[in-house]
C-alpha positions in Angstrom: 15.4 -71.4 -33.4 13.2 -68.5 -34.7 11.4 -68.2 -31.4 14.7 -68.1 -29.5 16.0 -65.3 -31.6 12.7 -63.3 -31.0 13.0 -63.8 -27.2 16.6 -62.8 -27.3 15.8 -59.6 -29.2 13.0 -58.7 -26.7 15.3 -59.3 -23.8 18.0 -57.0 -25.4 15.4 -54.3 -26.1 14.1 -54.5 -22.5 17.6 -54.2 -21.2 18.3 -51.2 -23.5 15.2 -49.4 -22.4 16.0 -50.0 -18.7 19.5 -48.7 -19.3 18.1 -45.6 -20.9 15.7 -45.1 -18.0 18.5 -45.5 -15.5 20.7 -43.1 -17.4 17.9 -40.6 -17.5 17.4 -40.9 -13.8 21.1 -40.4 -13.2 21.2 -37.1 -15.2 21.4 -33.9 -13.2 18.4 -31.7 -13.1 18.8 -28.1 -14.4 17.6 -25.6 -11.8 17.7 -21.9 -11.0 18.7 -20.6 -7.5 18.8 -17.5 -5.4 20.7 -16.7 -2.2 19.2 -16.8 1.3 19.5 -13.4 2.9 19.4 -12.1 6.5 17.2 -9.1 6.5 14.2 -7.3 8.0 11.0 -8.3 6.3 8.9 -5.2 5.7 5.4 -4.7 4.5 4.7 -1.8 2.2 1.1 -0.8 1.4 -0.4 2.0 -0.7 -3.7 3.3 0.8 -5.7 5.7 -1.4 -7.4 8.7 0.2 -8.7 12.2 -0.6 -7.6 15.7 0.4 -9.9 18.2 2.1 -9.5 21.5 3.9 -8.4 21.0 7.5 -11.4 23.1 8.6 -14.3 24.7 6.9 -16.2 27.4 8.7 -19.7 28.5 7.5 -20.5 32.2 7.6 -24.0 33.3 8.3 -25.7 36.7 8.7 -27.1 37.5 12.2 -30.4 38.7 10.6 -32.1 38.3 7.3 -31.1 41.4 5.3 -30.3 43.0 2.0 -26.8 42.9 0.7 -25.7 46.4 0.0 -22.1 45.8 -0.9 -19.8 42.8 -1.7 -16.2 43.0 -0.7 -14.8 39.6 -1.7 -15.0 37.0 -4.5 -15.1 33.2 -4.3 -11.6 31.8 -4.2 -10.1 34.8 -2.5 -8.0 34.5 0.6 -9.1 36.5 3.6 -7.9 37.1 7.1 -9.9 37.1 10.3 -11.8 40.4 10.6 -11.9 41.2 6.9 -15.3 42.5 5.7 -17.0 40.0 3.4 -20.3 41.8 2.7 -22.3 44.8 4.0 -25.9 44.2 4.9 -28.8 46.5 5.8 -32.1 45.7 7.6 -34.8 47.8 9.3 -34.1 46.2 12.7 -30.3 46.5 12.7 -29.4 49.0 10.1 -26.2 48.7 8.1 -23.4 46.3 9.3 -20.4 44.5 7.9 -20.2 40.7 8.1 -16.6 39.8 8.8 -14.5 36.7 8.3 -14.3 34.7 11.5 -11.0 33.0 10.5 -8.1 33.1 8.1 -8.6 31.0 4.9 -10.0 30.9 1.5 -13.5 31.6 0.4 -14.6 28.2 -1.0 -18.3 28.9 -1.3 -19.9 32.3 -1.7 -23.6 33.0 -2.4 -24.2 36.7 -1.9 -24.8 39.4 -4.6 -25.2 43.1 -4.3 -28.9 43.9 -4.1 -29.8 40.4 -3.1 -30.7 39.0 0.3 -29.0 36.7 2.8 -30.7 34.5 5.4 -30.0 34.1 9.1 -30.6 30.4 8.8 -28.3 29.4 5.9 -24.6 30.3 5.4 -23.9 32.5 2.5 -20.1 31.7 2.5 -17.6 29.1 3.7 -14.1 29.9 4.7 -11.7 26.9 4.4 -8.2 26.6 5.9 -6.3 25.2 3.0 -2.8 26.1 4.3 -3.0 22.8 6.1 -4.6 19.9 4.1 -6.7 17.2 5.8 -6.3 13.7 4.3 -9.1 11.2 4.8 -8.9 7.4 4.0 -10.8 4.3 5.0 -9.0 0.9 5.6 -9.8 -2.7 6.4 -9.1 -4.3 9.7 -5.8 -5.8 8.4 -4.5 -2.5 7.0 -5.6 -0.6 10.1 -2.9 -2.5 12.1 -0.2 -0.9 9.9 -1.1 2.5 11.3 -0.9 1.7 14.9 1.9 3.5 16.6 2.7 5.7 13.6 3.1 9.4 14.1 4.1 10.4 10.5 3.4 8.9 7.1 4.6 9.4 3.6 1.9 10.8 1.3 2.2 11.1 -2.5 0.1 13.9 -4.1 0.7 14.9 -7.7 3.7 12.4 -7.8 5.4 14.3 -5.0 6.4 12.7 -1.8 5.5 14.6 1.4 5.3 13.9 5.1 1.9 14.1 6.9 1.1 13.8 10.6 -1.4 11.1 11.6 -4.2 12.7 13.6 -6.7 9.8 14.0 -7.0 6.1 13.7 -10.5 4.9 14.3 -10.9 2.0 16.8 -14.4 1.2 15.5 -15.6 0.7 11.9 -17.7 3.3 10.2 -21.3 2.1 10.4 -22.0 2.9 6.7 -18.8 1.5 5.1 -17.6 -1.1 7.6 -14.1 0.4 7.2 -11.9 2.2 9.7 -11.3 5.9 9.2 -7.8 7.3 9.0 -7.1 11.1 9.2 -3.9 12.9 8.7 -2.7 16.5 8.3 -0.3 17.9 5.7 1.2 21.4 5.7 0.7 23.2 2.4 2.1 26.7 2.9 2.2 27.3 -0.9 -1.5 26.3 -1.2 -0.7 24.1 -4.1 -2.9 21.2 -3.0 -6.6 21.5 -3.8 -9.4 19.8 -1.9 -10.6 16.6 -3.6 -7.2 15.5 -4.9 -6.1 11.8 -4.6 -3.6 11.2 -1.9 -1.6 7.9 -1.7 -0.6 7.0 1.9 2.5 4.8 1.7 2.9 2.6 4.8 6.1 0.8 5.4 6.3 -1.3 8.5 8.9 -3.8 9.8 7.3 -7.2 10.3 10.1 -9.5 11.3 13.6 -8.2 12.1 16.9 -9.9 11.5 15.4 -13.1 10.0 16.3 -15.5 7.2 14.6 -14.4 4.0 14.1 -16.5 0.9 12.2 -16.0 -2.3 8.6 -17.1 -1.8 8.8 -19.0 -5.1 11.4 -21.3 -3.5 8.8 -22.7 -1.0 7.4 -26.2 -1.6 4.3 -27.2 0.4 3.6 -30.9 0.8 1.4 -32.7 3.3 0.9 -29.6 5.4 4.6 -28.9 5.8 7.0 -26.6 4.0 10.4 -27.2 2.7 13.0 -25.9 0.2 15.9 -27.4 -1.6 19.2 -26.1 -0.5 22.2 -26.7 -2.8 25.2 -28.4 -1.2 28.0 -29.8 -3.4 25.7 -29.6 -6.5 23.0 -31.7 -4.8 19.5 -30.6 -3.8 19.0 -31.2 -0.1 15.4 -31.2 1.0 15.3 -28.8 4.0 12.2 -28.3 6.2 11.4 -24.7 7.1 9.0 -22.9 9.5 7.3 -20.0 7.7 7.3 -16.9 10.0 5.7 -14.5 7.5 5.1 -14.9 3.8 4.7 -12.0 1.4 4.2 -12.0 -2.4 7.9 -12.0 -3.2 9.7 -12.7 0.1 9.2 -15.1 3.0 10.8 -15.1 6.4 11.6 -18.6 7.6 13.4 -20.6 10.3 15.3 -23.8 9.2 18.7 -25.5 8.8 20.2 -23.0 6.5 22.3 -19.8 6.7 22.8 -16.5 5.0 24.4 -17.0 1.6 23.0 -20.5 1.0 21.5 -21.2 -2.4 17.8 -22.3 -2.6 16.2 -23.6 -5.7 13.6 -21.3 -7.2 12.9 -23.1 -10.5 13.0 -26.8 -11.1 12.2 -27.8 -7.6 9.0 -29.7 -8.5 11.0 -32.4 -10.3 13.6 -32.8 -7.6 14.0 -35.3 -4.9 16.3 -35.2 -1.8 19.9 -35.6 -2.8 19.4 -35.2 -6.5 22.3 -33.9 -8.5 21.7 -30.6 -10.2 23.3 -28.1 -12.6 22.7 -24.5 -11.9 21.3 -22.5 -14.7 21.7 -18.7 -14.8 18.5 -16.7 -15.4 20.0 -15.2 -18.5 20.5 -18.7 -20.0 16.9 -19.6 -19.2 15.6 -16.6 -21.0 
């Protein structure tokens, strides 16, 4: 009699546990969702470069001579034909050395009573009305510049438009990177050489495609799928990934714009599982 009661108790406990398990399996899974959109997937990159004068022209005396008079200072703006210094030598007498272009004196190494050489420049005239921007990029990022004529450049937190002059087809032998050059007009001469320039590249990757949050993707056995919500059930839906970025992924699959895909909770789902949709505010 005692053993019969024990066996009956065990059987009842086993049935109770099984009932609890079945009830747990039948409970809906709480998930978070986001809508499928139809959009153009774009890539946006920030490339860092440096500013430089568009051109720098060295100025050299035709003969070694004494400097008898200095007419300009370093940092001064000059026009072509302006006298920079006056020199005097036994062979040529006195003569003025003039600026060969418009620009700013960015280096100047001449003093009254000193001497200048005919083999080393005593000054440099830089055209800083137009700023030259130089950057170096990887093979992958170089492709973003192909076909571009203009680009947004951020200097001192100000957005400006620069013209792309050169995209190298071969890597620099020293760095292994591809050189990018652009020109930016600076009529106010507010941009100095050596400043950091951020080149902002935005390029359309895939136009008019279904776009889902990247976090909705589930990879299993070499294939990708998402859970699409239909009548409060999670339907496993295979997708073909066209292009995946950090936050968004362009896909092909049996879904349409406006459908809801599971972004959190999908790892405990199975095909056809009932769900309850939890708002992000509730989750936090």
